[in-house]
N, C-alpha and C positions, 0 to 999 in steps of 0.2 A: 642705530647700528640694523635692526630689524626691516626696518624703512629703507633701506639700502641697499638690501639683500632683494628685498621684494619689490623692488623699482627694476635690480640689472634679471631677476628672473625672469619679470615680465617680459624686458625686451631681448634677451634669449629666445623665450619661447616662442614668440611674435615673429622672431626673426627665421625660425627654423620650423614653419610652419606645418609642413607634412610629416616630418619627426614627429614634431606635437600633437596632430591627429590621430598617428598609428599609434601612440602610445596613452594617449587620451581614451579611444575610441577601446584597446585592449585593455586598458585598466577598467573602465566604464560597465565592460562585459562582466567580467571578470569580479567586481563588486557588486554589481547585480544581480550576477549568479548567485554568490554569497547569501546575499539577504536575502532573499529567496526561501534557498535551502535553511539555513536560517527561522526564517518564520516557519516552514514545514518541522524540521525537529522540534524547535522551543515548544512548537502544539502540542507534537507528539508526547515527548517527554514528559510533558507537564499532567499530563492525566492521571487523575486524582490524586497529586502530591499537596493538594490545598486542605484536603483535611486534616483537622486539629488531631492531634496523635496519630496519625496514619500510619506511621513505621511498627504500631502497636494493633492495626487492624488486621485481618486475613480472613480469605474466605472459607469457608470449607469443602474439602472435593473427595470425591472419590479415588482412594490409592489406585494406581493401574489402570486405570479407565479415563475414557472422555468425557465421563460425567461429573460436570463441576457442581453436583447435587449430592445431597443425600436424603435417607428414605425421612419420609412425614412427619414420624415420630421423635424421631433420632431430637431433633432441638429442645423438646422438653424434659426426654433424659439427661441432655448435657448440660442443663439448666441444673437439675438439681444433684449432679455427680463430679463433674468436671472442676477441678478447681485451677485457679489463675486466669476465670473469668470474670472482666470486670462489669463488662453489659454483650448483649447475644442479639441478633435477630434473624429471624425465618421471614420468607417470603415468596409468593410464589407467580409469576409474570400471567397475568389473567387472560390469557390470548383469546379467550371467547366471545369477548367483549372486543366485536368487530366498528360500531359503533356509540357511542354516548347521546342519550337524549336528553335535552332540556327542558323538559316541561314550563313555562311560565303562562301564570295565571292572564286570561285574556288575551293572549297570545298563540298561535300555532306553534307545538313541539317541533324545537330544532336538532339538527344530528349534526355528530362531528366523529372524525376517525382518528382517534387515539393513538396516534404514532409518536413514537420518539421525531425530532427532526433528524435528518441528513440520514436514515437510516431506513432500509429496505424492509418497509414494513413493519420493526420492531415495535411491539406493543408496549407505550408510556403508562398501562397501567398494571400496579401489581397490589397483590392481599399480603399484607405485613402486618407483622405485627406491634405490641409497642418498643421496641428495643430498634425499632429504624431509626429512631431520633436518640437513642441514647450513646447507638454506633456512631451515626453517621451526624453533622450538627446545621443546624437549619437556624436562623434567624424568624421567628414567629412575627406575623403581621396579625394574625386575630387567631382566637380559642386557647385554649387551654392543653399546653404540651402534655401535662400529665396523662389526662384524660380524654384525647383526643382520638385514640385508636383503642380505648378500654371495652367498648362496647359494639354489638353486632349493628350493621348497616350506616357506620360511618365513613368518611372520606375525608381527607387533608388533600388537598390542593396548592400546586403552585401558586406564585402570584398569576403567572403566564399562565397558566389552564382556568384560573379566575378569571379573567379579563376574557381568555377565549368563551368561555361558557357564558357569563352574566355581562359582559361590558364593562365600559367604564364606570365603574362601583369601589365605594369602600373595600376594602378587604372586612372588616369586620360585617358587612350588608349582605357576602356572601354565608355568612354561620345560618346554616337552616336550608337553605337552598335544597330542593331536591335534584337529584340526578339517578338515570334508568340507564346500567350496564346490562348488555348481552340479554335488551328486550323486557327483561324482568326483576332485576335486581334491583331494589331500587333502593337507593342511599342517602342520605344528607350530609351536608358539609360541614366539619366539624373543628377545620383548623385553615387557615391560609398563609404558605412560608414563601418565604422571597425565594427565587430560583436561585441556583448555583449560576457566578457566574464565567467559574472555572472550567475546564473541559472535565470533564466525568464520563465512567460506562454506568454508571447509575443516577444519572438526570430523567428517572421519572418523576412525572408530574402528576397522579394522581392514584393516591394511596389510601387504597379501601382496608380495614379492620378484619385483620383476619380470625377473630371472633365471627366475624359475616360468615364463617364455612360452616359450622354446624349448626349454624339457625336459622341454615337454607336449605336450598337445593344442590348447592355445591360441594354438599359432603357427599354426596354420591361419589366425584370427580375427583376430590383431593383426599380424599380416606387419609386422615390426619392423624387416624390411631391405628390404622395397619402396617402391622412387621413386616409384611411379604414383601422380599424383593422384585418386584416385579416392574422391567423396563415396559418401556410402551406407551404411547397417544394418550392410551385410556387412563396412565395411572403417570401426573405431573406428580414428581418428585421437588424437594426446596432447597430452594438457596439457603444458603446459614452462613453470615458474616458471624466473628467473635473481634471483640475488641479486649488483649490482654492488659493483666495489670503489669505495672513496670518492672521492670527484670523477670518478669517469669519465664519459668522453664517451658519452654514449646514443646518438647519431645515428652515432657510429662503429661501435657496436655493431649499428645497426643498421642499418648499412651493409655491414658485414660477414657477418651473417643474411643478408640480400638476396644477397649476391654468390656464397654456394653454393648457393639456389635458380635463381641463373642458370647455376651451372656445370653443373647438371642440367635444364637448359632446362625450367621448370617452370611450366606455363601452369596459370590458372582460366580461367571465364567471362569475368569481366571482366577480363581483361588477363594480362599476367607476373605470377607468383606472389609475392608482397611480404610482406614482417612487419613489425611494430610490439611497441611496449613499452607492456605499460599496465601502470601505476601500479598496487600493491597495494589502496592504499585507495579506489580508484576502481569496482572489482567490484561492491561492492553497490549501486551504484545507475546500472553499464550498462546497460541494458536494450536496446542493441542486438547482441545474442552470444545464440546459441540455445544455453544450457548450464544455464539455471535457468529454475524455472518463479514462486519469488517473489521480487521486487528492492523495493526501496525505492525509493522516486520522489523523485528530491532537490525538486523544486520545492514536492514535496506536503508534503514535511518543514517546507522553510520559510513555507510558506503555513498550516499549522498552527501554527509559531511567532506567526506575523504575527495568525492569528486569538484566539490564547492572548494575545498585548500589548491587542487591540483589546479583549476582553470583559474585560480589568483596567482598562484605561483609563475603558471607561463607567463598570465599580463606581467607580471613585475619582471619575470625573462627576460620580456622582448625589452622592457624597457632597460635593467642593463645591459641586454646586447647592442641594444643600440646607441643607449649614453656611450658605451667604451669604445665604440664605432667613429661616436665624432670627437673622442676624445683629442686626433692628432690634428682636428682641423681648429679648436679649442688651447694648442697649444702653446700659441704664442702670446694667446694672452692671459693664460696662465703665467706665464716667464713675466711676461713685462707687470702684475700686478704683484707677483714674487718680487720682482725688483723693486716697487713702488713700496715694498714693506709688508705686504699681505704676509701673514705666516702661513701653516697650512692648516692648523685647525679652524683658521678663519674662512680659507678656502674648502675645508669639507662643512663648516655650517652654513656655505652657499649656496653650494652644490645640494645640500639635504634641503635648504629649502623651494630651490627649483623645484626637487622632487614632491617636494609638501604641496605647492600650491599647483603642479598637474593631478597629484593624485587628489588635491580636493576639487579639482575641476571636474575630475572624474566622478568622483561620490556622489557629487552634486546630479551631473549628469543621471549619475545610476540609481540616485534614488528617484529620480525623477520616471525612470525605464519602469520602476516598478510595480508601478498601478495598471499599465497596460499589457504589462507581462503576467500578473496573476489573471488578471479580465481572458487573455489567449489560453494561459494555461489552466483552467479553471477547471477542467475536466482530470486532470493530471496530478491535482493537489487535494487535502483533505479540504471539506468545503468549511467555512466560519473564519476559515483566514483572513486575516485584515494586514494590514499595513499602518503604522500610526511609527513617522518618523521621532515623535516627541515623546513618549514612552519614558519613562527612565531605563528600560531595560534595553530598548531599542539605538537611543540615543549614547548609552556606552557600548555596545557594539558597535555601531560605526565611529564611536573615536578611535574604539583598540583595531578597526580598520585601518582606518586612515593613519595611526600612530605602525603600527606593525608594517604594513605597506609600505612606506613612506622611507624607514627604517631597513626591510630586506631592499627595496628595491632600489634604492637611492647611495646607500652606505658604501657599497664597493665600487660602482665608479665614484664619488665622492674622494674617497680612497687614493683611487686609480688617478684620477684627475689632478688632484693636490700633489701627488706624489713627483711630479715631472721636474726634474732640475731649469732651472732659468735657463743657463746658459746654453743648455742641449738644445732647449725651445727655443729660443732668440737665434739661433743658429738657421733653423728650420730644421732640425736632425731630431727633432721628437720619433718620428718613426723607427730610430734605432731600437726605442723600446718595446716597441707594434708587436715585434713576433710572438712575446708571450700573451700578451692581450690577445692574440689572432685564437693563439687556441685555447683561451678561455670560451671566447664567443664563438669556434668550433663544436667545444662542449655542451654551450645551452643551446644552438641548435641541436645537436643531437640527445638533448632532454627534453626538449619541447615536442622534436619528432618520436620519439620514443613514447611520450604519453600520449600523441593523437594516434600512433600505431596502436596500443594498447586499444584506447577506445572505437578504433576499427576495428581490432578482430575480435573484440567480446560483442560489440554490433551485428556483426554476423553472423557470430553463434547464436547470441538471443534471437535474432531474426528469424532463424530455421527452427532453432527449437521452438517457437511458437507456432509457426507454419505447420511444422510436426505433429504439435498437439489438436491447433484447429481443423486438420484436414486427414486426422490418423480415421481408420475406421474403428470405431466404440462400440460392434458388434450390434447396434441395431441402425433401425432404420429413423433420421429425425427431418427429414426435410418435408416443408408444409403443414407440419403437427403443432398442436395448438394446448395447452394445459391449462385447463380455467378450476383453481382452488373452491370447495362450495365447503363451506362449514356448518351451511344451515342443514334443514329437514327434509326439502324439495328436490335430493338428488333425480332422481327418478324421474321426476316430472319434469325437471329442466334438461335429463337426458335425453326421453322422447322429444320437447319440443324440438332440441338440436336437430335430429335426427331429421326433421322435416325442413330445414333450413335448406336451401336451392343449393349452397355455396359450399357443401357438408359429405364429405365424402363417408366417413366412420364416425363412430363415437361408440368409446369405451368408458367403465366407471374400473378407477382404480385408487389406491393411496396415495403413490407417488408416482411421476416420472420416472423411468430407469435410470434418468441425472439429473441433475442440478438444483436438489431439494437436500438439503439437511434430513438423514433420519436415524432415528436413534434404534438398532438390534436390539432380537431377541435371542435366548437360548433354545438351544435345540439340542437336543439326545438322541443317540443313538446304541441301546442295546443288543450290542452284539455279543461278539466272546466276551467283550471287555465294555464297560459302558464308558462313551464317548460324549463330551458337550463341549458344542461351540457355538461360540455366540456368531451370531450371523443377522444381514441385515431380510427384514422379513418385509416380501413386496405381498401386499393385499390388492388379489386382482381377479376377476375369472377368467372363463378360458379363452377370450379374446387378447387379451392381453401379450402373448407370445406373437400369434398371427398379426397384429396390429402391427408390433414392431419389427417384423419382418424378421424374428430373430431362431436361430439355428437350432434344431435339435440335434443331439447327438447320440443319443440313446432314449428307446422308451419312447412314451407321445406326450401330448402337451394332457391337460387337465382338462375335466370332462364339465359342462353346464351341471350347476347345482346349485342349491339354494342355500348352502353350507359348506363349512370347510369338513372337507373329502379325501381330497389328493393332494398331493405336493408334486410340484416340480423344483428340483435343486440347479444349480449350477456347477460345472467340471471344479472350481473350485471347492467348493464345500464336499461335494464328491469326495473330493481327497481329502479333506482336512478330517471326513467321518472315519475316514480309514480303506477308500474300498480302491482296490486296484486298477480299476476300470471304471469308464460310466455306467456300464451296461451292468454290472455289477450294483452298484445302488439300485436300480429299478426293479422294486415289489420289495423292498425293505421296509420298516418302518421307522417313524422315529415318533417322538414324544414318549411322557412319562402314562399318564393315565389314560389318557386316549390316543392314541398314538393311529397314527393318522399314514400308510403307504405313500412310499414314492414311486412316481407313475412316469418319470422322462428326466431325463439329463439336459440341460440349456448350454450349449456352447457361452464360454465364458463372455460379459461385456460389463466394458469400465463402467461403473456407477456413482464414482466420481473424478477426479481430475489427474490428469498421468502423475501428478505429485506421490499417488498414493495408489499399492499393488489391488489388484482385483480380491473383494471379500466374498468369502461367502455368502450367497444369496437363496433363500428360497421362497419361492410365491403358491400360495394359494391365496383361494375365493374363500374371504371373511369379511361377509355385506358390512357389519360394521363401523370397518375403517376404512370402505372406500369410499371416501370423501374428492376425490376431483374424477374430473372431465379430459380424459384425452381425444381428441377433436384430428381429421384430417380432412387439409382444407382439398377441394378438387380444383384444385391451382395449375392443375397442367395444359399447355397451352392458352391461359388467360393469363389478363394484364392487371397490375398491381390496382387498378381500379374495382376490378373485381374481387380482388382479396378484402380490400377495403371496406366495402359492402357486403361480404360476409360478416366480416368482423362486426360491421356496424348494425345487422341482423341478429349477433349475438349479444349485443350488449344490451339493445333494445329487451330480447326476448329475458333476459336475465334479470333486468329490471322490471320489468312486466310482472315477474314470480319475487325477485328482494326488492321492494320497494326500499329506496332512502339510500340502501347497500351498493356503495361505488362499485363499479365492476375492473376486472384486472384480468389479466390474461398474459402468457410468455409464450414465445414461439421454440420449440427443444434449440433449435440452432443458437439462438440467443442465449439461451439457458446455458448451453456448451462455453459462447465466446463468455460469458460472464464469470464463469470458473476461472478464468485468465486476465482476470480484469488486471490484476495487480502485475500480473506479468506482465501485458501488453502498456500497462503504465511505467512498468520500470524499462522495456524496452524505448519506449518513445523519450523517457527522460537520457537514458544510455545514449541514443542518437543525437540529441540536442547539444547534449555532454561534449560528442563526438566531433559536432558541427561547428559547437564553439572552440574546441582543441585547434582541431584545424585551422579555423579562418585567424586566431590569436597568431598560431605560429605560421602560418602564411601571412601575415601583416608584419611579423618583424623579420621574415627571409625577404621581404618585399623592400622592405625596409634598409636590413642587412646589403642585397643586391644591389641597389641602388646607390650605397657607400659603395660597395666596394667596383664597383663600374666609373666611376667619380674617380676615384683613388688609382684606380691602372688604364686611368685612358690613356697616359703617357707610352706606357710599355706597348697597349694596343694598339696608337699609332705607330709607333715603331716597326711594330709587327705586322702591320699592313702593309706599309712603306717598303719590306722585306719579303712580301707577296704571299701575307698568309690570308686565306680567305675569309669573308663572313659568317660561313658553317665552322671553320676551324677557330674561328676566337668562337662564336658562340659554345663549340665543345669545351672550348677551354676552361671559359668562365663557367659553365653549367654542371662540368666532371667531379670539381670539387663537392657540389649541393646533393650529386646522386650518391657519391662515396658517405656522404654525413647522414644520407636515408637508411642506405643499405646497413652503415653500423647500428642505428637507430632500433632496425628491423630486428638485428641480431640481439639486442639489448630488450626491446618489447616483447619478441616473440613467448619465452618462456613467463614472463611475468603474467601477460594476457591467459596462455596453455592455466596454469595454476588458476586464475581468477575465474575465468568459464567452468574449468573441472569445478570449482568447487559450488558456483552455482548449479552447471546438472546436477550435482551428484543430491539438489531435494526433490528430483524428480525421479520417482520409480521406472519410469519408461521415458527414455531419453536420446540423442542421437552421440554419434560422437565428432568430436574433434577433429576433421581430417586436415591434411598439410596445405590442402588448395588455398583455403582460409590466410594462411600466413602468404604465401602466396601472391595471391589476390588482395591482400592488405598491404604490401612491399610496391604492390604495381601499383596501386591507387595513390600513395605516399609520393612514389618516384614521380609520376603523372601529377600529381597537386603541385609539387615541390617545381615542376621543369616549366609548368603553365607560371608559377610564379613568377620563377627569375628568368623568364625565356623573354620577357618584352624588355626588361633591361639590357640582356646580353645582346639581344638582336639591335636592338638601339645603338648603343654601346660601338659593336660590330660595323653597326650601319654609318658608323659619325665620319665624317672630314678629318682626316690624321693630320690633315694643317695644323685646324684648331690644337686639339691638343698637344701638337710638337712645338708651335708657337708660345703657347701657355707654360711649357716647362719650360 
């Protein structure tokens, strides 16, 4: 039976090549889109889901703050007093180590950059206690787990790091080997563990023992026993993860942690120092904490899944539309088969097999399209995503897609076709029942174009918002400005050497550029009629900072040249938050508690972050110990790209002369601003792609439907032409129905698109308005696309010789 079904299906599909091509291509595009989005979503949703007892692992965060860390002495106090902890670990990212030196006897010392793969400079080196290997599970290849991090100057490496440093040697041979971090921290390998093979936010490769801090020069930086709640780059805080016992009371754990803070009378700008527990599985999706640059946006993942579903539905609707449109051509075939004994269920099975064959062919084509699609869109999808169709998960997904699409696309046409009465079919009166199916086809066309219009409108809104963000006035000059981060101790020498380069117009020293870098604020205090404390962003910069970036002073003056912190300039938002009625009222007032510093000026507000965030209070003061970056304005006016490249090459050469073996990196300010909206730009590209696919699939279906309509109405067209109708009259007659359907689709799509666009725009503190012309432009575009799709068939039918169609009838 199945062999017969397959033979008939092959004959039917090859006989109607154009309809088969349209359906296969539409389904292949839909399935390929589904596969790619499945790969992206499944990879992002799998982050840190592989840990044993992962549902009992939490990160300790600072309540009501963007800081996901705690004071360095807090972990030890928690171990002693907090109930319900099965294990706990504290660690610090070791950002001071820009290189790892590997001394090998008889060979020159080699240097490596210890950064995480697929991260923008994120360090792969941490300082951690022995609890790390109790909270997180590893497979040990060499070393003793219980003793690996107990003593100072020990490091545990993953297998990939050991191979990178020492080459292809057995893991046991790496034990005892020496590594040098931060130029002077000598440690020895005490263990080698297997790399995690799953996605994780914690895929560190070099784990140095935390006791190394108290035994080395690092104790001045990390201050493990200081309870002073001071934020800033000179005072790193500790990351803490806990694994709770089974059925532990999380509220009790949090209460006890906060009791420790209360005992030490700890406070933050928002009030009492409080802590909370963040589930491990939430970390990859929570962008409210300032600890990672690249995070997955959970609503975006759900939106991608929705896009994939709608694209697949459009392809299935195409099949339904064309299959029911062809039903009249197969009416006699169905009548004959029923007369010869075929039952309704048998016919439904036959038509489902036809759909299954077509869907299988589309699935095979889609699988072949995935690899080139992944290469082409590699800039828009997370790194490390590969497609192996033979894994259990992917095979299950592909099988599910095959079954669902076959049933969804094939069941309704099969039911319609199998429902024809043999007497009416053999008489040629199958068209008697065609009216109802025509309304179904109209509804499906409206649905397809409604989805396409939603994508068109949303794409226009997203594109306008991105152009607004990239072209808005951020309150400072950004063109031809390069930033160079310098974590060494020779920044003054580097600054002097850069000033002498011919292609450099100006150089300043700063802690960070005005925008594009992560920063942690500090607490500023104003003692007026009442004490006001405000958490603000601290810009450490000298007197050249404000004129260098061409910022506008609204009150007072700029800070003067000095060797230490003696004056402040604040922004307008800081003046308002501190309670001053006007910017001028802030000038001359003192900020600080122990050693107050006067405010000498107020600068106009400028954006220090993306337009998603409101402008924060900013305080600018000269603090030489915190100024570890250089702002460089290139003398590029009237010069070509070759001159700019020559200047950058000279900067790199100078940098390497001062810091041999250290890689040189720089960022253009304009690029830093664009980088802030990388996620939005990728979202816009994906929405554009979805729009293109939706329109293409919809137009393919409309083309097939218009082809069938022109054939079905050939006799009517012939009579109208004989009675005097012109080619324009016939074309308008055939096109008018599609224009009505597109207008109806616009009415349905507009409120849906407005809601989606409005929800997306709500994530931006500064955003555009959704204007009515967007909907008009989308409607005109859809009408134009529909007319371009069907006009060829309409004009062809109108130009046909009526003699041929009337003779055929």
